[in-house]
N, C-alpha and C positions, 0 to 999 in steps of 0.2 A: 744563122742561128747563134753562132759563137759571138758575133758582133752584138746581137740583141742582148744576150745575157751579160756581156761585158758592160754595155750601157746601163742595163737594169741595175747591176751592182754598183757602178760608180755614180750614177745619177740619183739613185733612190735608196738602196738598201744600206749603204754606208752612212747615210745621213738620217735614216729613220730608225728610231728605237722602237722595235716591236716587242711588246711584252707578252703577247699571246699569239697563238697560231692564227687566230682570226685577224689580228692586226697585220700580220704578215700577208695574209691573203688579200686583205683590202689594199695594202700598199702596192702589191703586185698588180692587182686589177686596175688600180688607179694609174699606174705607170703604163700598162698596156694600152689603156684608153688614150693617155697623153701621147704615147709613142705613135699611135696610129692616126690621131686626129689633130694634134697640135704641134708636134715636134717636126720642124722643117729639116729636110735632108738634102745635102748638096747634090748627091747623085740623082735626086728626083726633081731637079730644077728648082730647088728651094721650096718644095711643096711637102706637105705631110703625105704619108702613103695613101690615105683615103682620098684626099684632094687630088692627088696625082692620078689615081685610078679613075676618079670621076671625070677628069679632063680627057682621059683616053677613051672613055666610054661614049662621050658626046661627040 
């Protein structure tokens, strides 16, 4: 969890100017989707988490 929040802050929140609470929520939701579906991770054989889970399920 600490790693996820570190990545969230360094990859999104430091570069996004959120003027409202809604902007902040949208930025976080967008990053969570990106983290789970598009962001490749070395520890998961260069797969995104959803892709890695799908390969294990089949």
